[in-house]
N, C-alpha and C positions, 0 to 999 in steps of 0.2 A: 785374662784365664776372664775375663768380666768387660761385655761389652761399652766402652768408655766414649761414642761417638754423640754428636747433637741430635738426639728423634727431627726435631723439625728440619734439619734439611734433606731427609728419605726420600724419595722418589714419588712424585705421583706415576700412579698408571692407573690409567682410565678404564673402564671393565669395558668399556667396549670397544676396545681392540683401537681405537681416536688414538695419534697422537698430536702432539700440543700445539703442532703447525694448523693440524685441523680445526683443533678446536680452537683455536684464536683465528679463523676463516670463519665461521659458520659467525664468532659477537661480532667481526666485523661486520659483515652481512646484516646482520643484524637492526644494530649502530646504524649501518646505511640507512635499508629501509625507514628504518624512526625519524633518523633527518629527512626526507622523500616526505616523509608521510607535513615532520612538521613547519616543514616551507610549504607544500601546497594550504595546509590548515592558514597560515600565515594569506600565502597568496588569493585565498578564496575570503580570508577576515578584509583585507584591504576590498576586494571590486566590493564585495561587498561595502561596505563601508564607503564608497566612491558614490555608488548606485545608491544607496540613501543619502547622499548627500544632493547627487545632483536632482535626485523625486525634493526632498527639501528647498532645495535651491529651485528648482521648475517649481514646482507650487505658490513660493513667494515671489515668486517673480510675474504668476499671474494673479496672485490675487494682488500684488500691486498695481497690476494691469490693470484686472476688475473697478479696480476703488479707485486709478486716472481716466478708465470711459466711463464709468459714474457718475463722477465729479462735473466730466464731459456732459456724459447724458441727463443729466439734472440741471447743468449751465445755457444749455441749446435748446432744453424742450417742457424743464421747472422740473420743481422734483413734485408735484401733480401731473405731470406732465397738460399741464395748461396750455404751454404754446402751440403742442399739436393739433395738426387739422390732418384732415384725409388724404393729403400727398403725401404723410408719412409713409404708409405703408406701401410708399411706389418700389419699382425691383431699384430706382437708384438713389433710393433714402436710403442713410445710414442706421433710420430710428428702430428696425423693428432689430439688423445685426448687435447692435451697440445692447442690444437690453437682453437678444439672446446670449453674447455671452459676459455679461455679467451677471444674469439673473440668479441666485441661490435661494435653494428653500432654507438653510438656514439663516438667512435674512430680511429680520421682520417686512423693514423696507421695502426691499426687493418685493414681497407678494404684494404690499400695496402698490405701489410701481407697475408692477403686472394685470393686479383687478382695475388702477386706470384705466392701460392700453384695454385691456380688452373693453370693459366699456363703453369703449370709445369706439374699437373694432364694430361692437354690435347696435350703434346708433348710428355708426355711419352705413351700414346695412340696414338698417330700418330707414332714414333717409331715402339712402341712394337706390338701394337696391339692389345692386353688380357689385358686389362686391371682387367678380372676376377682375373686374375692371378698376378697383380699385385700387387691386396686388402688380394687375401685369399692364396697366392703361391699355395704349395702342397698338403693344407689340408685341403678339405673342409666342412671337416664333423663337423670340431673339432673347427671350428673358424664360425660359419654362424652368430651366432646371437652378435657376437662383431662386425662384419663386417657390417651387416646389421643394427646397431644403432649406428656406427659413419658411414655411408653412409647416413640414416637416418635426422644426425644432421646438417652435410655437408650440402645437399643438400638446407635445408628449412633455415639455414642460409644464399646460397646463395641467395636466393630467397627473403629472408628478406630486405641484403642489397639492393638486386636494387629494394624493394619494398621505404624504406627509403632516397634512391636517386634518384626518381625516379622525380621530378621535378626537381631537379638544370640540371640533368642528360635525359630529355624525347627528345631529337633529337638525342642519340642514340640504342633509345632504341625498332623502326626498323629499323634498318639498318641490312645491309642481312650480312648472318654468313662469306661470306670470308673474310671479314674487323674483323680481326683476334685483331688488335688490340686499335679497342677499350676497356677498360674497363665494362660496361654493356655487350656486347658481350660475355668475358671472363664467367662471371659468368652467363648468360645464357647457353653457350654453355659445359658450364660444368657439369651445371644441369642431359643438355640433352643427353650425355653420360651416364651420371651415371645411367640414368632413361629410356634408354632403355630397348626396353621389352626382348631383346636378354639376357637380364643382370638375373641374380636368383636371386635378391630380386629386381624385379623393380616392380613387385606387391603388397609387403608389404609397401616397398620407400612411392611407389602413395596411398594405403590404408594409411599410415598417416599423408601423405599431407592433404587427404579430413580432414580426423579428427583435420589437427591441418589450417580448412577452407581456403585450397589453392584458391578456386574458388572468396572469397571476395577478398583476397592478389592481384589472377592476375587481379580483374574485376578496382583498381585504379589503377594498372602501364597499363593496356591496357585505360585504359580513361585521364590519366596523360602522354601518346605515343599520341595519337590524337590531344592535345592539341595544338602540335607545327608539324604537320605532312602535307605536303604539296602532292598534288593526288599521287597512289604509279602508280611504276613504271610497268606495266606490264611485263617488257625483265628484272625485276630482281630478286632473286631465292630468295627463305625465308626467311622472319630474321628466327633471335635466337630470339626473344619474343612466332612469331609464330612457331618457331619446339616446345618451350616448351611447349605453351598450347596447340598442338597438341596432344602430346607425353602423355601428363597428361589425357586429354580425349579422349583418347583409350582408354585408361587404368583402366581413373576412371568409365567409362557406362558401364565396363565387373561386378563392383560390381556388388553384390546385390545391389537393393533400397528398403528399409523394411520402416517400422514405425517407428524405429528410427531414424529415417535421417530425421535430420532436412532443411525442403526443401528451408528457407530462403539460404542454403549454400550451393546447387545442381550448377550445374551449367550451366542447363536451367537457373533458375534464376539470378546466375549472371551476366552471358554471354552473357546467351543469349539476354537478355534485355537491351545489351552495345547499345546503335544509334547511326543507320550508321556500324556494327560493317564488315558486308562482306564489305563496301565499304574501310573499311583499312586495314583488315586483309584477301584480296583474296588469299592469297594459301592456309589459312589456312582452308576459303571456301571454297579451291576446297577438299582442304585434308580431310575437314568434309564432302565433298559430296561423294568420293569416296572412305571410309572405311563405308561408312553405318553407321554411327554415330548417323543420325539425327533420325534412327527407335526408338534407343531405348532413346533417350534423348524423343521422342513424347511420346511413354508409361508409361517415369515418367511421363510427365505435365500429361498428364487423368489420374494420379492415384492423382495427388497432387491438381490440381491447382479446379476442384470443391467444398473439398475442405476444401482451404489455399484463399479464396481469393483476403487478401492482403499480399502472401511472396513475390511479385515482391519487389525492390528496385525500389523509390522516391532520388537519392541521388542529382538528376543533378539537373530538374528545373520542373515545373508541364508543359510545354510545351515539355518537354521528358519523359515524363512519363514511365513508367516501364512495364505495360501492349500494349501499343503502339508500342514501342520499339521489345519487344520482337516477335509480330501480325509482324511488316513489316519484320525482322530478318527468320521467321518463314515464312512470304510469296513470300520469296527471293527465298525460295530451297527448296517449296513445288511443283516446276514446275518437278526438277530431283527426286525427292523421287514418285511423281503421275507416274510421267513415265519407271518408272523402275521397268517394267510388275513381278517381282520375291518381290512385295510388297505386300503381304496379304492385307487384304478385314479388317480385325484389324488394322495391321497399319493405314489402310486411311479414316477409323472410329474415330479409333486415334488421327489423324492430324486432319479432320474435325471438330470432341470435344472441340481441344483446340484451334481452328480460330476461333467458333462461340463463345465460352468463352472470347474471349480475344476481339472478334471484338462487343462482347453483353457491352464491357466496355469502346467501345469507344464515344465520344459526337459524335451528325450527325455533318457531316463533313459539311465544307462552299458551301455548291453550289448553281451557277443560279439561275435566277428568271424561275421555272416553272419544275427546275432538283428534283429527287428524291420521293422517296415512299412514304412517308407520308405526298402528300401536300397537296391530296383531300381527308382529312381527320382526319388532325391536322394538324396547325400552327409549325410551328419552334419559340423555346421560343429565342426573341430577344435578352432574357435578363440572358441567358448563356453566361456568363464571357469563359469559360471551353473551351480552344481549344488548338489544336498542335500546334507545329512547321511547317513554311510552305513544307520545304522542307520535313517529316518526311510523314505526310498528304499528300503530292503531292506525296512520294513513295507508300505509301500504296492504293490512288487511282487508280494506275499505274499496280501494282500488280495485282489485283484481277479483271481480263479482261476474256474476253469472252475464248481467251484459260486453261487459266488455268482449270473456270469452267465446258469445257469439259472436261482436264483432270481426273478433279474430281469425275464429274458423270461418263466417259466410268474406271473407275478406281473402283471402286464403284458397279458401275450393268456387269464387262464383269464378261455375259456366265449365264448372272442373267438370270433366264427362266421367268421369268413378261416379257421380252421386246419382247415377243408375241404373240399372241392368242392360241396357240398351247396347251401348260400347264395349264391344270386345278387345279394343285397340290399346296396346304395351301403354302404359303409363310414361308421359314427358318427363322431360328431369325437373321441370318446375315444378310436379306433382312430386316426386318421390320428394324432390327437394322440403318442396313445404311438409308433404309429412312427416319429415324427419323431423324440420320444427315445431311441429303441433306438436306431434310426441314426447318431442323431449322437451317444451317449454311445459306441455302440462302435468308429468309425471315430474317434475321439477316442483313442480304445483300443488301435487298431492301430496308433496313429499315437505312441505312449507306451513301448510293452512290446510284447513279443517276441512274434508271436499263439501260437504252435507249441502255450503252455504253455494255453491254453485253450481252443483251436477244439474237442477232442474234447467238453467238454460244450456246447455251444452246437449244434456239429453232432449229437451224443448224448443231449444230457441233458435239451434242448428243440422244444419247434415253430418254432423262427425259422423259418427254409427256408421252412416250408408257408406263415406266417405271410407272410412278405419278396413269395411270387411267387404267390400269390394274391392280393396289394395289386398288384402290380405287376400283374399278367394283367388282373385290372377295373380297373386305369385305362387302359391300352391297348388291349380290347376296346372301354371307352366314351368315348373318346379323351378323358379329364379326366387332371390335372394335381391329382395333392394338395398343399394350402396345409397350412403347418404352421402355425397361428398361435401354440400356444403356444410355440415355440422363435422364432418371427422375428425375437426381438430379437440372436440369438448366430446363426440361418444365414441365410449370405448372398441376402440373395432374384437378385443377378445367374447367382446358380447354376440352375440346371435342377433343378425337388423331381424326377422322376425319377434322378437322379445318386445322392447318395445311400442310396436301397436298392438302388440297385444297386450302388452301393461295398463293402457291407458283406456282400449277398448275393451274390455272386462269390465271393471267399475261403474264405465255410466252402459254398459247395456244392464247390466244387472241394474245398475237404479230404476230403469227405463221398465227392467221386469218388477219392481216392488211395485209399483201403483199402473203396471197395465191390467184391462180387464177381460175376460176369457173373450171374450167380442173383437177385441184388438188384437191379441194372440192367436187365437185359429179361426176367426174368421175373417176380420181382415188383415190379417197377417203383415200387418203394420210394426215395426220398419223392417221385421226380415220375415219370407216364405217359411213354409214348413219346410220344404225343399230345404233354403239357406238353410234352418234349423238345423235338420239332419248332419251337412254336409260339416255345420262350423260343430257341433259335437266330439264330431272327427280330429281337426284340426285340435281343437284343448285339446282333447283327449294326449292325441299327437304331441303336442306342447307338453303337458303336461308330465307325462312320461317321461319324455328327456331330464328334464328336468329334475328333479325327482330319483331317476334310479339310471340315464347314463349319465350325467355330471358329475364331476368329482367329489367323495365323498364328504370335502371341506370346507363346501360350500356357508355352513352356519356361524366355523367362526369368521370365517371371509366379512361377509353382510355387517358381524357387527363392530369388526376392525375399519368395515368402511362408514358405520354410522360413525365412528367414533372421533373420523375425521370429517365429516361432513359434506363426504361425495356422495353428494345424492345419485348423479349419474354414473357413477362406475360399475362395473360389467356384477361387480356381486349383491348394489342397492338392486341391480333392473334384475338380475336371474331371481332372487328372492324376494323381490314386489313380486315378478310376474309369476309366482307359484303361488302364492297367498289366491292375487286375484282370480288367476286362470282359476282356480282350486275351489272359490266359492262362485263363480258365475257358471258352472258345469254341474255341480253342490244345489243351484236356485234349478239349472234347467232340467236336469235329474226329477226338482219336483213336480217339475211342470209336467214331467211325462208322466211319473207316474198318477194324479190326478187325471188325467186323458192324455193319451200315446198320441206323438209324434214320428217316435223313432221306435226301433227292438230295444229293449231295455240293457240288451247283449253289450248295445251299438258304446253304452258309459262303460264297460268291461275289461282293464289288459288284458289281453290275453295273455299274455305273460304272466298273469297273477292268480290265475289256475295252476301250477304245477303244485307239485309236491316240495320243488326245495323251495320256493321263496311263500309257502304255510310255513316247511319248520324254521325259517330262516326270521319269518314275522315272530316268533314265539320267545327269541332273546332278542332282551332290549337293545337301546341305541345299535341295530340296525338299520338299514337299505329300509328291507322290508318293513319294521315294526316304525321305522319313521312317515316310510310315505300311509299307509295303514293311518296313522294318527290323523294325516293331511289330510290323505284324500282316498278315502276311504270307501267310496262312492266306484274307483277303479277295480276294486277287487269285488269278484260274485260274490255273493249272499253264500254259495256253501261255503265256503272259501272263507269266507268269515265264522263263520256255525266251526268248522273243525278251529280253525283258532282261540276263537272266545270260550270252544267245550275242555281244546288242549288245556288249557289257558288254568280252568276252572279247576282241573283233574289236577294239575299239578298244587295250585292253590292248598287244595282239599288235603293235599296228601300229606303235606307240611304242616296245615293245622292242625289232622289228623296223629300227629307224631309226638302231640303237648294236650296229653291228659287233661292237664290242668286249667286248659281254658273250655271248658265245660261251665255250663252256669244253670241255677235253679233261680225260676223266680215264680211267687204265689201271686194269684191275677184275679179279682173280682168278678164276677161276668156285670154286673149291674155298674160298677168301673172302669170296662177293661182298658180301655186307652190313658187315664190319667195311670191307672195301676203301673200300665206298658212303660207310660214316658218318667215316668218314678225311676221304675227300675231297670234298665234298657239304657237311656239317655247318658249314663253315667260308666258303661261299658264301653272299652277302645275298637281301636277295628281287629286289633289281631282278638278279641273276646266272641266280639261279635260272627269271625267267622267261627268259631268253637261252637261243641253243644250246646243249644237251651232247651234244657227241659221245663217246662209248663207243667202247675198244677197250680186248677182254678180250687179260687174259693165258693162256696154257696151263700144263698142271703143268710145265713145265719152265722157267716167267719167259719164257714168246720168243712177241711180240704175236703173235695169229693177223691170219693176208691177212681182207682187203675194209673196206671204207669205211661209215661209217656216212653213210646220209643218212635214216637214220629210224627200216628197220627194224632197227637193233640198237639201241636207244635201248628200244623198244616190248617185242623180246627180254629188252632187260637189266630195261625192269622186271615183265613179268611172271616174271624170276626170280626178283629178289627180296626182291617179293613173298610167293613160296613160300614163301621161306627165311626169311623174318621170321614169319611170321603163319605158320609151322608150329607148332603145339602143343610139336614134339619143344624148337625152340628155344628158350620156358622163358618167351617175353613174353606170350603169351595161351594161353589151354585153352579149353574147349569144352563145351557145355551137351550133355545127354541130346539133345538136338534138333543138334549140329554144329557150336552157332552160336556160334562168336569173342568172348569178351570181356575184357578184361587178366585177367592171374594176377595175385592179389593178393601172392602171393612170389616175384616175378619180381626182385626184388633180395638173393633167396637165390644167384640165381644170376647173374645182371648188375650187376656192383656199376655201373654208367652207365646203368641201366634206362631211367632220367626220360628223363636224353639221349636215350635211342637210342629214346623213344615219341614226343617231339616230331622225332622227323626223322623217323619215321614219318609223322606228320601233314603234312609238305613234299614227304614221294613222295608225297602221296593227291594230297598242294594239285596237284603239277606235275603228274600224273595228267591231273587236272580240267580244267586249262590248255591242259594236247597232245592235249583228246580220245581218254585209251587205259579203255579200259574196262576195268576193273579186279577180278575177280570174290572179292570177300569176303564172306563171311556173316556179318557182324557179328550180336549179339544186340539183340531191340529192344529192352532194358532200358539196354542200354551206350550205343546211340545219341542214345535221352530223352535223356543224361546228358549227350552230347555237344552235345545241341542243348540246354543249357540246361532241362532240362526233370524234371517229376517224373514218376518212377516207380509203378501200379499195383499191389493187393495181386495182382492175376492176373501182373504179370512174375513176382514170383518164382514161379511155376510152372516159366520154364524153369531158371531159375538153382540152384533146389534142391529137385523137386518134394516130397519128403519133407515139409522143412520148410513149406511151401507148404499143403498136407493138415493139419498140424498147428495148423498157426494159423487154418482154415478147423473145425475142430471146436474150439478153444479160442473160435472168434468164434461160433456159432451155437451155443455150450454152454449148457445149459441150468438146467443145477445150478448147485450151490455151487463157483465156480473156486477159492473157497484149498485145496477136500477136493486142487487136481492138485497141493498142493504145487509150485506154480512159481515160478521169480526173475529177476527182470531181467537175467540173462545168458545167453548162447550162447557154443559153445565149440566153435573153430576146428576144423581138423585140415589142417596145411599141413606138407606133406611127413612125414607120420609126426608131427609133434608136435603135439599136443595144446594148445588154449589160450586163457583163457576171456576175454571181453569183458563187460565189465555192459554193457547199455541202458542205463541210468542213474546217476546218482554213486550206490551205495551196492546197487545191486542184486544182491551175491548175499544184501544182507541182504535183503533188498525181497519180498511173498512178493507175487504178482498175487493177484489180488479183482477181487472182480464190479465194483467202480465204475472201477477199474482195463485191464481184460484190452479196453478200444477204443486205450488207449494205447501198449497191449503191441504190440498188433496193426501201430501208426504206426512206431514204431520198430524195427518189423525188414526194412520193406518194404528194397527192392534199393537 
């Protein structure tokens, strides 16, 4: 009735449907796999143990053999080589083979032996003067390979010995060669006499050193020498280390650089990227420049930099990056390279390419407020923690000055037919590459450094404006776009090729216009004729319309992302910057045209901006039309702008009229109209100022005058208050000789709250425009330019200070030696009888104006 069997013997069933045989087969296969793996691991362990034993036994045998050879060497030649003579260095002698076999950098006794051997070699070279004969004897051909091998090993052993003890004896590394008693100097001088170019083995020895990563070794030695070095003595002779570096560098630069060469181990990456290299190795710098070694390494860098962005070492610190150090060292010798008239355009283009790529890697340098090429297009990344060492940053900023840029531009376009108008032939490939090179470099320079300090040299010390204008004019007339093939690796392909020349041309020519007078612009027509100016307006207008209207809507976001990635040559950054500088130049040209017409006013208007559809779209915020109107209002005809402004006012008034609470009543004393209005109205918000304001006057007895303000009293109030506030006797404003008003620089002496008063007057004028009340205030043009955030021209100074204006024109066109005039960069301001000197430049009281700097004086004296 009940089951009484053993439940443990119940047959097991595989739920997967496998039989016991299949299950057993799987287990067996897994066990076999594990067994094979165990046997394989055991064999590998045995093989590794055998290799270790062989290596250990081999090293032990070698060490025993070295000890035996060392004992034999000391027995034969003496512990300090006192038994050695010049015959020991011959190819038949075992002296050098034994020494090079047992000599170890870790054995202090070997170090002394090697130094004694080098001392002997130096003495024999000094006494006999024919070190080749000491090694070869009379039979050169049969012993060549033997001697070359020995010299290679001896030179490399000496350098490795210096490298091993570099930190212990770093005070000896930069000692002059005349101090022969130094052990480091003896080793380095021995290397120097063995690799002199007149030695028959020199090229093969240097080639062997390069294969053995010699520049990596020399980098460590030089860095160690800098850790214990004072300011170099300019009167001292070249040190032994500098001599060795010079000899290896000069001969290695003649070796063919090919794709198999590791760019990380070449001279340019290892030595030229040492911070402040020329400051410490000043004699090597003279040698490097004098023998024209820079040209070979510039070509080498131009080949490897675009394809190897991270080949420069960063073994010092984040503040001494390899690219920043390499850039500063190249900039320091760039003047000499560019000043050499034998320097080819290819070399100059390669130099500019290298400088551009390195400058592109730099973070935006720490600038003072208001400086910098990008300030008006995007804000600097305040969270960017990447920064350079202060001295390295200062060295870079000081190196890129007006003189360097003049040399660079003149070297690129020396003899170029595009400087003048007569040549109508198409530009050669070399000219196109030169234009692309200088534009890319200057664009990145403007993005990294404050352009104000270099614009004078570009505008007045070079033919850059003429070259770029004739180049752009040719491309526009022939409807061709330049192809910068030489720089295609780093100039983005999705940026229109005409943008980069425009982005550089516009700020430089705009700077020229700032300090140009009417005689130069309209009569001399220098540098551009009025006909060219008319054509320029057309080109700039078409380009700006393309950038602001035709191109994609998400450009601002792309610009911000490109800036955060620190890519100054990205398509987005180029487009964003070009739209700003083109707009600024067109705006400035329109001001010139308004003063004295050189073209029709309609030439500045975009035909598409006249349509009703554009006006309608401009009334909506964050649309293409509204953004275009903010950045380039001159593209929109005045009638269209009036329609937009009127429609915006009507919409605002309609919105304000819906809130009756936005009505204010103020009591004003006629004899204290400005002070009472300031006290009552300055506390109102912007929305309250837009509302209705009722004015009640109090007479001299404090009694309210009869009458209801239906609008007429408020208009009368606006006329009275503007007459009081803008009266020169009140002290807030002064007037020019033409009776035009501008803010009084000394208003703070009269009114303690003068800044708040100026702010209040701005609100009053805004209220007058809002209500359509005509206020006739004759502001000076230079003040209106400041209100519109524009630059003032040199001609504007005549309205403010006619005497200073004529003095500056005299100085600008003075043909003699300006330094004879005894002028300094300082002016005297006379405010309320108190004379106060103000320096135009730091240290201006002691800085005399010379012929090279009088343009700078003019630019700093603008209103």
